[in-house]
C-alpha positions in Angstrom: -11.7 7.6 28.7 -9.2 9.4 26.6 -10.2 10.7 23.1 -8.1 10.2 20.0 -8.7 10.7 16.3 -8.4 8.4 13.3 -5.4 9.3 11.1 -6.0 7.0 8.1 -8.7 7.3 5.4 -10.7 4.4 6.8 -10.0 2.2 9.9 -11.9 -1.0 10.2 -13.4 -1.4 13.7 -12.8 -5.1 14.3 -14.9 -7.4 16.5 -11.7 -8.7 18.1 -8.0 -8.4 17.4 -7.6 -12.2 17.4 -10.0 -12.7 14.4 -7.7 -11.4 11.7 -5.9 -13.2 8.9 -2.7 -12.6 7.0 -4.8 -11.1 4.2 -6.0 -8.4 6.5 -2.5 -6.8 6.9 -3.2 -4.3 4.2 -6.0 -2.8 6.4 -3.7 -2.4 9.3 -1.0 -0.4 7.6 -0.1 3.3 8.2 -1.6 4.1 4.8 -4.9 2.2 4.3 -6.7 1.6 1.0 -9.9 -0.2 2.0 -10.9 -1.0 -1.7 -7.6 -2.8 -2.3 -7.8 -4.7 1.0 -11.3 -5.9 0.2 -10.7 -6.8 -3.4 -7.7 -9.0 -2.6 -9.5 -11.0 0.1 -10.1 -14.6 -0.9 -13.8 -15.6 -1.2 -13.7 -17.4 2.1 -13.0 -14.1 3.9 -15.3 -11.8 1.9 -18.2 -12.2 4.3 -16.7 -9.8 6.9 -19.7 -9.1 9.1 -18.8 -11.5 11.8 -15.3 -10.0 12.0 -16.0 -6.3 11.3 -18.2 -4.2 13.6 -18.1 -0.9 11.6 -15.7 1.5 10.0 -14.2 4.8 11.2 -13.4 7.7 8.9 -10.4 10.0 8.8 -10.6 12.5 11.7 -13.4 10.6 13.5 -13.0 10.5 17.3 -12.7 7.4 19.4 -12.6 6.8 23.1 -9.8 4.5 24.3 -10.9 1.9 26.8 -7.9 -0.5 26.7 -4.4 0.0 25.4 -2.5 -3.3 24.6 0.4 -1.7 22.7 -0.3 -2.6 19.1 -4.0 -2.8 19.6 -6.7 -0.6 21.2 -10.2 -1.4 22.5 -12.2 1.7 21.5 -15.6 3.2 21.2 -16.7 5.0 18.1 -18.3 7.9 20.1 -20.3 9.3 17.1 -21.9 5.9 16.1 -24.9 5.3 18.2 -25.6 1.7 19.4 -27.4 0.0 22.3 -24.2 -2.1 22.7 -22.7 0.8 24.8 -23.6 4.3 25.8 -20.0 5.3 25.0 -20.4 4.4 21.3 -19.8 1.5 19.0 -17.2 -0.9 20.6 -14.4 -2.6 18.8 -10.7 -3.0 18.2 -8.3 -0.9 16.0 -4.5 -0.9 15.5 -2.8 1.8 17.6 -1.0 3.2 14.5 -4.4 4.4 13.2 -5.0 7.0 15.9 -3.4 10.3 16.8 -4.0 13.3 19.2 -3.3 16.9 18.3 -4.4 19.6 20.7 -5.1 22.1 18.0 -7.2 19.6 16.0 -9.1 18.6 19.2 -9.9 22.2 20.0 -11.1 23.1 16.5 -13.1 19.8 16.3 -14.9 20.8 19.5 -16.0 24.1 18.0 -17.9 22.1 15.5 -17.7 24.0 12.1 -16.7 21.4 9.5 -16.2 20.7 5.8 -18.2 17.5 5.1 -17.3 15.5 2.1 -20.5 15.2 0.1 -19.1 13.5 -3.1 -18.5 9.8 -3.3 -14.8 10.4 -2.5 -12.6 13.5 -2.4 -8.9 14.2 -2.7 -7.4 15.8 0.4 -4.2 17.7 -0.7 -1.7 17.7 2.1 1.0 20.4 2.7 3.7 18.2 1.2 1.6 17.7 -2.0 0.6 14.2 -1.3 -3.1 13.1 -1.8 -5.3 11.4 0.8 -8.4 9.8 -0.7 -11.3 10.5 1.6 -14.7 8.8 2.0 -18.1 10.4 1.7 -19.1 11.9 5.1 -15.5 12.5 6.2 -15.7 15.7 8.2 -12.7 17.9 9.1 -12.6 21.2 11.0 -12.8 24.3 8.7 -9.9 26.8 8.8 -10.7 29.1 5.9 -11.9 29.3 2.3 -9.6 30.3 -0.5 -11.0 30.5 -4.1 -12.2 27.1 -5.2 -10.7 25.4 -2.1 -11.5 25.0 1.5 -8.6 24.8 4.0 -9.2 22.2 6.7 -7.2 20.9 9.7 -6.0 17.3 9.6 -6.0 15.1 12.7 -2.2 15.5 12.7 -2.6 19.3 13.1 -1.6 20.3 9.6 -3.6 22.4 7.1 -4.8 20.7 3.9 -7.1 21.6 1.0 -10.3 20.2 -0.4 -12.3 21.4 -3.5 -15.3 23.4 -2.4 -17.4 21.5 -5.0 -16.8 18.3 -3.0 -17.9 19.5 0.4 -20.6 21.2 2.4 -19.7 23.6 5.2 -21.9 23.6 8.3 -22.0 23.1 12.1 -22.2 19.5 13.1 -25.5 20.0 14.8 -27.2 21.6 11.8 -30.1 19.7 10.2 -30.3 20.2 6.4 -34.0 20.1 5.3 -33.6 20.4 1.5 -31.0 17.7 0.8 -31.9 15.2 -2.0 -31.3 11.9 -0.3 -32.3 9.9 -3.4 -29.7 11.7 -5.6 -27.1 11.4 -2.8 -27.7 7.6 -2.5 -27.6 7.1 -6.2 -23.9 8.0 -6.4 -23.1 4.8 -4.5 -24.8 2.4 -7.0 -22.3 -0.4 -7.8 -20.2 0.3 -4.7 -19.3 -3.1 -3.1 -21.1 -4.5 -0.1 -18.8 -4.9 2.8 -20.2 -6.5 6.0 -19.6 -3.9 8.7 -18.8 -1.3 6.0 -19.6 2.4 6.7 -17.5 4.1 4.1 -18.0 4.8 0.4 -15.4 2.2 -0.4 -17.9 -0.4 0.7 -21.1 -0.2 2.8 -23.4 -2.7 4.5 -27.1 -1.9 4.4 -27.3 0.0 7.7 -23.9 1.7 7.2 -25.2 3.3 4.0 -28.3 4.7 5.8 -26.2 5.8 8.7 -23.9 7.9 6.5 -26.7 9.3 4.3 -28.5 10.6 7.3 -25.3 12.1 8.7 -25.3 14.1 5.5 -28.7 15.4 6.4 -27.5 16.3 9.9 -29.5 13.6 11.6 -27.9 10.8 13.6 -29.6 7.5 13.2 -28.3 4.3 15.0 -25.6 2.4 13.3 -27.3 -1.0 13.1 -30.7 -2.2 11.7 -31.9 -3.6 15.1 -31.5 -0.1 16.7 -32.8 1.8 13.7 -36.2 0.1 13.8 -36.7 1.3 17.4 -36.1 4.9 16.6 -37.7 7.4 14.3 -41.4 7.5 13.3 -43.3 4.5 12.1 -44.7 5.1 8.6 -47.5 3.1 6.9 -46.5 1.7 3.5 -49.2 3.7 1.8 -47.6 6.9 3.2 -43.9 6.4 2.5 -41.9 9.3 1.0 -38.5 9.7 -0.6 -35.9 9.4 2.1 -37.8 7.0 4.3 -36.0 3.9 5.5 -37.4 0.5 4.6 -36.8 -2.7 6.6 -37.0 -6.4 5.6 -36.8 -9.8 7.2 -34.3 -11.5 4.9 -32.3 -13.7 7.2 -32.7 -17.3 6.0 -31.8 -18.7 9.4 -34.3 -16.5 11.3 -37.2 -15.5 9.2 -38.6 -13.2 11.9 -35.4 -11.1 12.4 -35.3 -7.7 10.7 -32.0 -7.9 9.0 -32.0 -5.7 5.9 -32.6 -2.0 5.2 -32.8 0.4 2.2 -33.7 4.0 1.5 -36.9 4.8 -0.5 -36.3 6.8 -3.7 -39.8 7.0 -5.1 -42.0 5.0 -7.6 -41.8 1.9 -5.3 -38.0 1.8 -5.7 -35.3 1.8 -3.0 -31.5 1.7 -2.9 -29.8 -0.8 -0.6 -26.6 -2.7 0.0 -27.9 -6.2 -0.1 -25.2 -8.8 0.7 -21.7 -9.9 0.0 -21.0 -10.3 -3.7 -23.9 -8.0 -4.6 -23.0 -4.3 -5.1 -25.4 -1.5 -4.0 -28.3 -1.4 -6.4 -31.9 -0.2 -7.0 -34.6 -2.7 -6.1 -38.4 -2.5 -6.1 -41.0 -3.1 -3.4 -43.1 -4.8 -6.1 -40.5 -7.6 -6.4 -42.0 -10.7 -4.7 -38.8 -11.2 -2.7 -39.1 -7.9 -1.0 -42.9 -7.8 -0.9 -43.0 -11.0 1.1 -40.3 -9.9 3.5 -41.2 -6.3 4.1 -41.3 -5.4 7.8 -42.0 -1.7 7.9 -40.8 1.9 7.3 -39.3 4.5 9.6 -38.9 8.3 9.1 -36.3 10.4 10.7 -37.0 14.1 10.6 -35.0 15.5 13.6 -32.2 14.4 15.9 -33.4 12.2 18.7 -30.3 10.3 19.9 
């Protein structure tokens, strides 16, 4: 399958191209603002999880399985799932991808500037600004003063503030990163079902991106996350461990919610549609009664 790269700040990975509504047009444009798209959705469309598989960030690679002109069936090759060995499957509009040989070559070398702030302004050569999500990663070209120069998926050079990024090889594990502090910057960010960007996360999408910042790939979805990593007894949990709960009212035995432990019995999670990311406590009866277990990821295993 051919590889291509996302050329908008965030591209929704749709379950199917035929499940969209007129109100979704904003998310299909050449210039995408996910926050504006989600905020203008009517209440009946806010629960996006049955329509949205995940999200792809600027510069992220996809594998093309099927080309239908305006639409592409793709695999998000860096988002692990048991749904496919090729990556997370879904549909994206064809105007959201591009291929540039120079970008592809530099991307393969694997030295990146990773956006570590909640968002970051990418200054393009023509002076325009592209707002990037946390964990957007772009190939590093050079460093100049307070800026890093990166290559865009279109093959152009652009600038990011050094203070907003970390520079490292994509296989490098960061052992001293403060995941609790990193997660705290997303408090009050909206819940978006299928969301995997700092413009809106779902519960597993938040954990997926946080552990990317640590240099460890965890599976994209809760049902896969609970089968990887190390099991941790509740009495031994540490900051950064992942907590799982059975919160599905229609299936009380299904593990359906996840959060990241930040100490003192507290955890941060993206709970549900209409409830922004917040701090909750394991001592709350709701979570105490629904707690399933904890997992610890300390090294790449997938």
